[in-house]
N, C-alpha and C positions, 0 to 999 in steps of 0.2 A: 187387242188380240182376241179377248174373250167375246167381245161384242160381235166380231166378224164370224166366229164359229157359231154363235147362238142363232144366226140366221138359218143355218142348216138344221138346227134343232127345232125350229119353230113349228114345222109341219108335224113333227112327232108330238109336240105338246097338245095340238088340237086333236090328233087322231087317237092318242092313247089315253089322255087324261081321264080320270074318273074310274079307273079299274078298281074294283073292290071285291072282297071275298068274305062270305059269311063264315063263322067258325064257332065251335063250341068249346075249344080249348081255353085254358086260363089265359088271361090277358095281362099285359104289363103297361103301366102308365109311364111314358117317357117325358121328362120335363123339357128336353131340348133335342133338336135334330142337328147332326153334324155331317157334312159332306166331305169326303176325303178323296184325293186323287184327281180332282177336276183341273184341267189345264185350259181348255178352250171354251167350254160351256159354263155359263154362270151357275154358281152353286144354288142360287134361289130357284132357277128353272129346273134343275135336277130334283130339288126337294119337292117342288109343287107338282111336277108332271104326273105323278101317280098318287098324290094326296098324302104324302108323308108330313104330318103336322105334330107339333109339340102338344102335350097335354091330352093325347088321345089314347084310349085303351086298345093296344094292338095284341091280337092273338098270334100264335106261331103261324097259323095259316095266312093271316093277313100280312105278316112280314114276308112270307114266301111269295104272296101275290104281288107285293111291291117290287120284289126282285124280278119276278117274271114280267111285270109291266115295263120296268125300265129296260130289261134286255130286249123286249119286243120293239123298242123304238129303233133298233138297228144302228145305234151310234156308240155302243159300248162293246168292248171285247169281253169284259167281265163285270159283274155286279155282285156285291155282297152286302146284305142288310142284316144287322145284328144289334143286340143291346149291350151296352157297356154301362152298367149301373143305371143312372137315370137318363142316359144319352142313347138315342137311336142313331147308330152310325151307318151311313150309306157310303160304302167304299166302291169306287168305280175306276175302270181303266178304259179310256176313250179310244175309239177307232179314229185314226188320223185320215178322215175321208176328204180333207181339203189340203193336201200337202203343198199345193201351189197352183198358180194359174198365170197365163199370159193373155192379155187382151189388147185388141186394137179398137180405137174408138174415133168417132168424129163428134166433137163438141161444138156447141155454139153458146157463147156468153156475150152479153152486150158490150162489156169492156174491151174484149180482145177479138171478137168476131169468131169465125170458124177456126177451129184448132184440130189438127191431127194429133192423136195421142196413142202412145204405146205404153202399156203398164204391165208390171209383173209383181207377184207377191208369193211368198213362200213361208209357211210355218216351219219352225225348226231349221231355218237356213243355217244357223249355227245352233248348238245345243240349247234348247229352251228359248230361242231367239227368233222373233218374227222379222222378216225383211221385206221391203217394198221398194220399187223403183218406178218412176213415172216420167216420161218424156213427152213434151208437147211443143208444137211449132206451127207457125204460119208465116206469111211474108214479113210480118212486123215483129213477131214475138217468138222467142225460143226459150224454153224453160226445162229445168231438170229438178226433180225432187227425189231424194233417197232417204229411207228411214230404216232404222234398226230399233227394235223394242224388246225388252226382256222383262216380263212380269215377275213379281215376287222375288226380286233380286236379293232383298234383305228382309225376309219374312213376307207375310201376305199383303202388307200395306205399302211396301216400297218397291218401285219399279225404276228401271234404268233405260234411257233411250238416247239415240243419236239422230239428228236431222242434218241433212246436207241440201241446201237450196241454192240454185243458180238461175239467173234470169237475165236476158238481154232483150231490150225492146226499143223500138223507135216508131211509135204511132204517128200517123200522118199529121194529126192535129196537135201534137205535143210541141213541136219545134226543137226537140233535142232527143238524144238517145241516152239510155241508162243501162248500166251493166252492174251486176252485183253477184257476189258469192258469199254465202255464210255457212259455217259449220258449227253445230252446237250439240255437245253432249249435255244431257239434263237428267235430273232425278225427279220422280213424282211420288207424292205421298197421298194415299187415299184412306184417311182415318174412318170414313163412313161412306155410305152409298151416295150421300148428297154432296160431299165435299172432296175436292181434289186440289192439291197444292203442287206447284212445279217450280223448279229453280234450275237455270241453265247458265253456263259460262262458255261463251263462244267467241268466234273470230269472224269478222266481216271485212270484205274488200268491195268497195263500190265506187262508181264515178258517174259524173254527168258530163257528157261530151257531145260533139257534133251539133252545137247550137246553131240554128239558122241565122244567117246574117241579118235578116229582117225581123228577128224576134225582139222581144222587150229587152231594153238595156239591163234590166235586173237579171234576166236569164243569162245574158252574155257575161255579166260580172260573176255569176255563180258557177260558170263552167269550171270544172276541176279535173285534174288527173286522179289517180287512184288514192283513196283514203282507206288505209288498211290498219285495223286496230281491234283489240278484244272488246267484248261487250258482256253485259249481264242481263238476264231476263228473270223476272218473277211473275208467276201466273197463279190465278185462283179461279176455280170453277165451282159454282154452288147452284144446285138445282134439284128439282123433283118432278117426276113424271115426264121428263124431257124426251124419253124414247117413244112416247105416245103421240107426239105432235102431228104426224102425217097419217096416222092410222085412225080412221073414223071411229073404231071401237074404243079408242082412248079419249074421245072428245068429251066424255061425261066427267072427266077428272080435270081439275084445275092443275096447271103446271107452270113452272118458271125455270129460267136458267140465267145466271149472272156469270159473265166472264170478264175478268180484269187482267190486264197485262201491263207490266212496267218494264221498259227497256232503258238501259243506260248504254248508249252507243259510243263508239270511238274513244274508249278510255285511254288516257295518256297521249292523245294525238294533238291536243290543243283545239280539237273540233268536237268535244264531248257534247252529247245531246241527252236530254231527258224526254222520253216518249211514253206517254200514258194513254192507254186505250181501254174502253169498256164497251160491253154489249149486253143488254138486258132484254130478254123476251119473256112474255107471259101468255098463258092460254086460259081462257075463262069460258066454261060451257054456258051457252044460252038456251039450249034445248037439246033434244036427242041427236039432231043432225046439224046443229049450228054452234059455232064457237066464235069468240072474240079474241083476236090476236093483237097484242101490243108490243111495240119494240122501241128501244131507245139505245142508240149507239153514238159514240163520239170519241174524240181524242185531242190531245194537246202535246205539242213538241216545243222544246225550248233549248237554246244553247246554254251550256254550263261553264264555258270558258270565255264568256264575253263574245262568242262567235254567233253569226247569223245562221239561220237555217237555209237550206237550198231547196229547190223544187222537188228533188228526189227524197227529201225528208218530210215534205208537207202533205196535206190531205186534199183529195180531189173527189168529193162525193158526186154521184151521178149514176145514171143507168140503173142497175139492179140495187145500188145502195141509196138511190134517191130517184124513184120512178117519176117519169115525166120530164126528166132532164137528161141530156146526153152525157156520155163519159167526159169528165173534166168540164162539165157544163155550168157548174156553180162555183162562185168564189171570186177573189180578186183577179182582174185581167188588166193587161196593158198591151197596146198595139195588137189587139185581137188574140193575144196569147194567154192561155190559162196559166196562172201562177201558183194556184193552191193556197191553202191557208194554214197557219200554225195551229188553228183550233177549228174543230167542226163538231156539230151535233145534228143528228137526224132522228126524228121520232115518227112512228107509224102507228096507225090504228086501222085494223081490217076485220070485217065480219065475213066469215066463210061459211058456206053451206055445202054439205055433202049431197051431191045430186044422184048418188048411186051410179047405175050404169046407164049411159046415154050412148046410143048407137053401139052398144056392147062394150063401151069403154068406161072404166071407173073414172069418175069426174067430180071435181069440186070447183065452186065458183066463189068469188069474193068481191067486195067493194071496199076501197081503201082510201085513206088520207095520209099523205106523207108531208112532213114539214121540217124545216131546219135551215142551216146556213153553214158556210165556211168563211172564216175571216181571220184577220191579223197577219201582218208581215213585219219583219224586223226592219225592213227598208222600204218605204213607200215612195222613194225617189223624190223626196222633198215635197210630199203631198200630192204628187201627180197621180198616184194610184189610190183609188178608193178601196181601202181594206177594212172598213168598218163592218159591224154587224148589220146584216140586212136579211130578214127572214124571207124564205121562199116556201111555197106549198103547192101541192098538186093533189088531184083526185083521180081515181080510175077504177077499172074493173080488172080482175084477174081470173084466170082459168088454168087449172092444172088437171092433166089427164095422163093416161099411159097407153102407148101404142106398142104392141109386141114387146112388153117389158121395158120399153124405153120411156122414162118419165119426161114429160114436156110441160113447161111452165111458160105462160105468156100473159101479157097485160097490155092494156091500152090506158093511157093517162094523159092528162093535160094540166098545165100550170094554172093555179088560181092566183098566185102572186109571184112575180119575178122581177128581175132587175134588167135594165138595158145591157145588152152584151151577153146575157145568159143564152146558152144553147139548149134547146128543148129536144125531146125525143118522144114521140107519141106512142110508139110501139116497142115492146121488148119481148124477147123469147130466149129461152135456154133449154137445151136438151143434150143428151149424151147417148148416141147410138153406138152400142158395143158389138164387137164381132168375135 
């Protein structure tokens, strides 16, 4: 919630920062700076906007200048800056200039194609609670996502949230349809700026249905009615300078982000699953306008009750998650049908250069290498299906730019190594045009 509000504050940071005032009055040295009353704008941004720093001699006139500077940003109803012993206290009351919004959009992503989207969000939907709703659909996919989030539920470090996610899809090349609904209340603990821990206890109902009669015998055997059961989720995020990734002004700083998620699905149903996922990204500056991006993501799913996984449990890397290959283009196959793998890993290496403005459009370009695999089935139909490890790799060029505040990302890629039956995709694009 605070990250969303900080975007509205960013212009003020640039326009106002640096205000100072000379003074001859006696000065006080404050050992620390404390911000009070911030709800949507990060406290660090408020502190640094007008140069309030610990260990600095501030005169009365300079304190008044900090107050005037913060008020001139236009995002506060009231500001009071005062000393309490060795602490400089900045007390603010924010103007709720983003009470809510409704947007319509047309998105394109390689996995699902064109999607019509309607979204709404509102701060203080309930007291001190942020709410959001997103609906998206096309001929093959219908999805709903609703979120409630309450920051500082139990002190400054503990937050409370609720996610509701529903999806129904039958892609033409999948050979089956999937339907799922899950509801998850969760708690989040952020003991430091770099670390965030989450734990959720939810309920999920999902099914694999409408399998094509000509599909693999494995898919036909995996068709199932509703599986409805509780689940557990544990998450960890650890990173630094992650908000600087797409802003060229932040390319001079190294950054990283590690995300780990552990799901225990279908508890008590006889179909319990362990599902482990990870995603690591890093940024390394190579020059003023060049950076090196690395990524490593993967997952592993296993039955915990002696049960086999189903296609709706397994992983299908491809398209945006494995450039150069089509959606569901990599991994075990049978009768031309993608089956997914119990395990997958994909690594990427990309050098990007900020091109500045080309044809009046902010633009950056890159060259990349993606490599990885999806493998392992519980049932290979007596050895008929090849589900062993087989590495694939691709190389390509990427281009990212912005047209009328609409971000557009595209790439061209080709496989360097592949397996018979793999489906390739030379071109990919994603954008979101909002109205």
